[in-house]
N, C-alpha and C positions, 0 to 999 in steps of 0.2 A: 462655184460656190462653197462658202467655206463649210467643211464638216460637219453636221452638227451630230449632238452626244444621244439624242434618243427623237423617236417619231414627231410626236408631241409637237416639238421646237422645229424640224424641219418643216412641218404641215405650216406651222403658224409662219414662217420665213416664207415658201412657196406662197401664202396667200396674201402678205404683205409686198411681197415681189414681181407676181405674176400672177393674181387671182384671176383675171379675167381671160387669161391662155387655157386653151382645152388641155386638159389634164387627161381624162379616159375618152376614148370615142366607143359606145359598145354595139354598134352595129353602122354598117359600112353606106345599108339602101336609107336609113331616115335622117334627113340633113340636122335634125334638133336632139340624135340620139349620142348626145355626148355630155360629160361634165367637166365644170371647168377647176381650175387650183382653188378656189372660193367654195365654189360648190363642194366639193370633195371636203375641204375644211370641216364645212358647217356639217353633212351628214357624218364624218366619223363623229364629229362633237355629239351630237344629235345620237348616237351608235353609243357613245361611250355613256349617256345619263343612261340609254335603255341597259346595261350591262351592271351597272353599278350595284352593288353587292356580290354579284357575283368574282369567284376567287381564280378559277380555271376556266377556259374558255376552248372548247374544241373548233375549229374552224373546220368543215366539212362541205360547205355549202356547195354545188356544183357550178352555181353560175358565177361566174368570174368578177361580174361588178360586186355582187353583194359579200361576196367570198372576201374581196377586198378592203371593202369599208370595216366588215366586222373584223378581218385580222386588224387593221390599221387601231380602228377603235380599243382593240380588248389591249395590246401594245400599251398603247397611248394612256389607257386605263389603270395601267399597271398590271394585269393579270396577269398571269403564267398564261401563254396563247402555244396551243398545241396543233400544228398542222399537219391534215389527216389526208389521204387521198379518199376520195367519194367510198361510201361503201368496205374503208378498211375498219377491223373489225378493233374494236377496243384493246389496247394493251397494255392500258393500266385500266385501274376502277377508279371511280371518284372519289372512294377512300383514300386511295394512294396518293392521290392529288394533293386532296387536302392535308394529308400528312408530312408532303413533302412539297410545299409549296414555293416556288421559285417567282416573287414578282418580279413583271415587268420583262421576265424574259420569255425567251421563245425553243420551243422544239421540232426540230426538225428531223424527221427518220430516213437514215441513212438507206438508198438505195437497194441493198441486200445483193451486188454481186457475188462476193468472197463467202459471206456469211448472212447471220438473217439480222433483219434490220434491227437498229441499234436508236434509242433514242437521243441525241445529240443538243445540248443545249447553248444554246446560242446568246448573247445580250444585243441588245439594239446598238448599242455604240459598235461593235464588232463587224453588225451586216451593215450598217452604213459606214465603216470603215473600210469593207470590200467593197462598196459602190464607187468610195473615192479612189480606190486603187486602181478600178477598171477606168475611170472617168481618165485618171494619168496617164495611163496607158494607150486610150482610147477612144478620144472625146466622143461625146453625145452633145449634140447642140440644143438648143432651146428650138430651133426651128427644125429638128428631124421628129421625124414618125417613125417609130417603133411598131412592128407589130410583136404583139403578147401571144404566142400560140404554142409555148411549152406551160408544163402542169406547175401552178405558182407552190404547190406543196413540195415541188423540189427545188431544194438549194440553188441550183444553178437558173432554173427559171425564175425563181422569186428575184435574185439579183439582176440577172441580166436582161431577163424580159421585163422587170416590174422595176424595181427598186433603183437601180443606175439610170434609163431614162427618166424616172421621178423626181430623184435630187438633181438633175438638169433642167426642170421644167419642160421636158419635150411632151411631145402629144405620145401616148399610147394607146395605140388600137389593139384592141382584146379579139380576139380570134374565138369563132366558136367551137374549137377544140376539132375534136379527130375529123368531122364531120366538114370543114373549112379549110383543110389542109391544101386543096387544091383550087380553091376559091377566094381565100382572106386576100394573100398578095395582090391579084388583081383586082379585089374592092376596094381594098383600103390603099393600094398604091405607097406602101412603107417606103423610107430611104434606108431603114436600118432593122435587121430581121438576127436575133439569136434562134440557134436552130441544134438540135444533136444531129451526128453525121446519118443516123436511116433517114429522118427527116429531109435533110436536105438532098438526100438519093432521091426521096421520092418528088420532091418537088422538078429536082431537075431532070427527070426520065418525065415528066409532065408535061416540062415546060411551062412552067407556071411563075417564075420569076421578074417581076415585073421592072419596067425600064430604069423607073426611077431609083430604082434599089441602088444604093450607093457601098454600103458595108453589112459584109454577113460575118457573125461573132459567130462560131463553132466550140461545142464545150460535150462535156460528157463521155469523149471518146473518142478515137482516133480515125482519119479519115483517110480513103484512098487518093494517090497522087492523080487518078482519072476523073476522079468528082473534082480535086482543085481544079486542073487546068479548065475541066468544062464550066466552070465560075469563074476563073479569069479571063476566060476566051470571051465573055458576055460583058467584060468592061466595071468588072465588079470586084470591089477588094475583100478580101478573106483572111480574117485574122482568127488564130485559134487561143484560147482559154483554158488554164491549167488549175484545178483545185479540187477539193473535197467538203463534204459536209462539213466537216470538223475544221475546217479553215474558212467557211461561210462563203465559199466556190473560190473567192480571188486570189491565187497564189502568184501565176505567171503567164505571159500571155507573149503572140509572136507579135511582132512588129514591120514585117517586111512580106510583101506577098511570093516573091522569090525564093524567100527560106521559109517555108510555114512550122517547121518542126524543130526550129531554135525558138526557146521561151525564156523572156526576159523577166525575171524577177519583180515583183510589183513594188513600189515605194514600201519601207518598212518591213520585208519580209527579206529572212536570211534563210541561205538553203545550203543544206552539206551532207555529205555521203558518212554511213557508218562503215566498216569495216567489212561488209556485205555488200556493198553497194547500195542499199535502200537509201532513199531521199529523205532527210530529216527535216523540216520545215518550224522555223519561228514567225510569226506573224503578229501583227494587231489584230488580224481577225481570227484570232482562235479560238477555238469552244471552250466553255467552262467546264467542261466534261460530258461525259455520258450518267443519262439521268437514271439515278440509283445502281449504278455500277462502277462501285471504286475499283474495283479491281481493272478492268478492263481500260479505265482510266488510266491509270497508272501505268499498266502497260502501252498503250498508247503516245502519253506524255512523259517525255523524260528530261528533266533542267530546262521546262520551258519549250522542247522540241518536239514536235509531233512526228512520230513512225507514221510516213504517209503508206507505207505499203509497196511502194513503186521503186523499180528498178532503176536508177539513173545514170547520166555523166554529167559532169558540171565542166564547162571547156574554160578555159583561159580568162576569159572576156565574165565569167560569172555565169554563162546562160545553161541553160536547164535543157538537157534531151533524154525523154522518159523512154525507156529500153521496155520496159514490161510490168510485170507484178511480181511481187516475192512468190505471192500465190501460184504463181506459174510455172515455179519450178519444183517438178517431181522429183523427190530422192528415191534411188534404187536401192534393193537390201543391199548390195554390192558397194554404194557409196556414190556412183555415178550418180550426175544430176542430169535430167533432162530439162533443157527450155522449150516448155510446151507451145509458144507461138511460132515459133522458128517450123516445126515440124506441121503445124495444123494450117500454117500456110501454105507450104510444099503442097503437101498432099491435097489438100480446098482448091488448089489450082488444078492439081493433077483431075480429080476424080468431077470438078464443077460443082462443088457443094459442101457445105460449113460442114465442121468437123471438130471434135472436142477431146481431147487427149487426158483420162483421169486413170487415177490407180481404183485397181479392183484387187481388194487386199496386197499382195506385190508383185501385182503384175499390171503394166501399163498398156491400157485397153483407151483403142482411139473409137467413141462415139459418133457415129454417123446421122447425119441427116440425111433420107433421102426414100422415096416410095419402093415400095417391095420389089417391082418390077427391075429394079437397077443393082438389086443385091448381086449377082453374078459379075458385072460389069463391075461395080466398085470393088468386091474383092479380088478381081484380076488385076486390078488397075494398084493395088496395095499389095499385093504380091510382086509385083513389077519394082515398084518403089524397095519394098524390101532386101530385094536380089542386088539393087546399085549401091544399100547403104551399109558402113560398118555397124558392128551388132548392137550398139551405144545410140545408134538412130532406126534402129527396126521396131516396126510396133507390132508385137507377138499378138496383142489379140484386136478383135474387130466387133463393134456390136451395132445396129442398123437401125434405126427407128422412124420409123414415119412421120410421129407428129414432131413439129419444131421444140428447139432447146427452149428451155425454162429461161425469161430473157426478166430484166429488173423496167421501170417505168421507160427510162431511156435508152433500152433494145439492148445493154449488153448481156451478155448469154450468163447465167449464175452456174458457174461451172462445180460449187461446191452442192449444188442439187442434182446434179449427175454422179 
């Protein structure tokens, strides 16, 4: 399908071309629990009339079906649409929204991996361009059934488990959320699945991936080789997507089961490296900026390129290889730099639990998640590690905590909160 410029024209086209096809199925146990593309269009138009006269709509409904209808109706009606997690406290007041009204724009909040959540302004055209980029790299067919089990207020979930299949007339099976992670695949029997690494690991451990599943798209974080091998052994194709909230998700994707870490840039995407090795991206999916934060916007956008905050390499074929985050580098008082993931990975394998390296004043400190009864054992193993390493690789201080690390909605550890 040709890329549309806004959600309303997309829904009108879907109504004309595949109106009787199932758009959304919202219960695997009830044969009539579905909405066709014609039915979806009608419900969105009906909701648009209900929202008439409203300027800004905060979409907070925890029910996925009504959430989708409200979100589409708000955007189609030209309102400013703010996508919030259920229970998320208001970040801006109604008065602020009224004074700084952006008609037809959508506000997504960053996941808060390395800093506090920021409101990212995205146009409908940028979001639809992202879905089209995904389709150009990895086809979702009209006869596919994609299980939508990720939070739709997060840009990866919105694009890759909703807008991408929607734009291609596929069936979207709405998962029931957290309680359905281990039952929805067997109940719906999808052919495609978009997940984050922690959810993929949970599904593999519980052995709930159905036989009809042909393709899994993983995003929002890295995945271990062990999990990759388990998926491929089941005869399921596996792809990795790379993107940010600021790029409406779609920037690059892997194209080969046997080479999952080589990312090919999506169409109309240009990638280059800064002098420090940071990945810079220019794309048709780029954000307008951060809502009410021109200072952060100007820092992030330079000459049309987005500073991603990711360290990367670009090979001779123009493919991207992500190496880590610029925030993952600690600079010691003597100027020496430590790349945290390398040390964290080595020590985690040694002690059998997660750890995060942070600065406490001028002292690199390893924060370890482990029960108190393992204190002596863990400290002994870290002492053993230190004895085998040069000065710049030693860990001078250790903190143990019994509670898990603070994480984003996609399972990433929020280093800055530590």
